[in-house]
N, C-alpha and C positions, 0 to 999 in steps of 0.2 A: 696276710697282706692287708693293709689299710685301704678302704675304698676311696680315700683321698688321693692315693697314688695311682698313676696309670697302670693298667694291666700290661705285663710283659708278655707279648704274643708268643714268646718261646716257652713260657711257663705253662705247665699243664693246668687246665681248668679242673675244678673239683668234681664236675660231672659233665656228661656229654650234652651238647646243644640240643640233641633230640629229646632230652628230658625237660624241655621248656615248651609250653603250649599256651595258646590264647584261650583254650577251653577251660572249663571249671574242674575237669578231671583228666587224668592221663589214662587212656585206654590200656587195659592189661595190668593196671596197678591200683592199689588201694592206698589212700592217704591215711597215714598213721600218726602224723605230727604236723603242726602248723607253727611256723616261726615268724609269721607276720609279713608285712610288706618289705620288699627289698628293692633297691634301685641302683642304677648306674647312670651317672650324669656326665655329659661332655659339653663344654662350651668352646665353640670354634669361631674363628673369624676368617673372612676371605682375605687372601693376600691381594696386594695391588695388582700383581701380574695375573692372578687368577681372575680378578674382576675385569681387567682389560681383555683377557682372552675370552671370557664368557660374553662380554659385550660384543666382541667381534662375531662370536657364534650366533648371537641373536639376529645379526644382519642377514644371515642365510636361512634362519628358521630351523625348526626341528629340535631334536634333543640337545640340550646344552650340557654336553658331556662333562665339562669341568665341574659344574655344579652337581650333576648327577653323581659323579665319583666322590665328591666331597661329602654329599649327603649320605651316600652308602657307607663310606668309611666311618663317618661320625656315628651313624646308627649301629654299626658293627662294634665300634669301641664301647658305646653305651651298653649294648647287649652283653658284651664280655664282662664289663664291670658289674653288671647286675648279677651274672652267674657267680662271680667271685664273692660278691656280698652275700649271696645265698649260701655258698659253701662255708663262709666264715661263721654263719649261724648254725651250721650243721645240717643243712638241707641237701637233698639229692635230686630235687626237681623244683620247677617253678610252674605254677598254674596262673591263669588269668593275666598273662604277660601283655603289656601294652607299651606304646611309645607316645611321647608328647614332645612338642617342640615350641619354643617361644623365642621371639626376638628380644634380646637383652638391650641392644642399642643398634644403631645403623651398622650393618655388616657383621654383627655378632649374634650368634644363635646358640641357644641351649637345647640340647636333645636329652631327653630323659627316657630311659627304659625302666619299667617297673612291673612288679608282679608279686604274687604271694609265694613265699618260700615254704616248701613242704617236704616232709619225709615220706617217701612212698615205699611200698614193698610189692613185689610181683604177686599177682593173684594165683 
């Protein structure tokens, strides 16, 4: 699967999400191969209806759930794409996983999930 194509949520991932960590190592495993940096990128815009709904939520304060849900979905999509990219390289785990986000233009945000694709074996 090309990382330029969206991940099909029904398609199995090459390895479990539990094999992704923000740490430099995966407890109980030894790194035996390094495939370099992998990434998953998603660029999303807010819909007019979502923006109006979120604006109304700001009037009452608290969690702006429309934006919270959009951000969570976008991060999850970027995360899944990162895992697919690692699997394409032959990895079975990702270490040093991180997120980054940038505004591309008014109402359009890029979310990037990235980390180091590695091959691990159980100790």
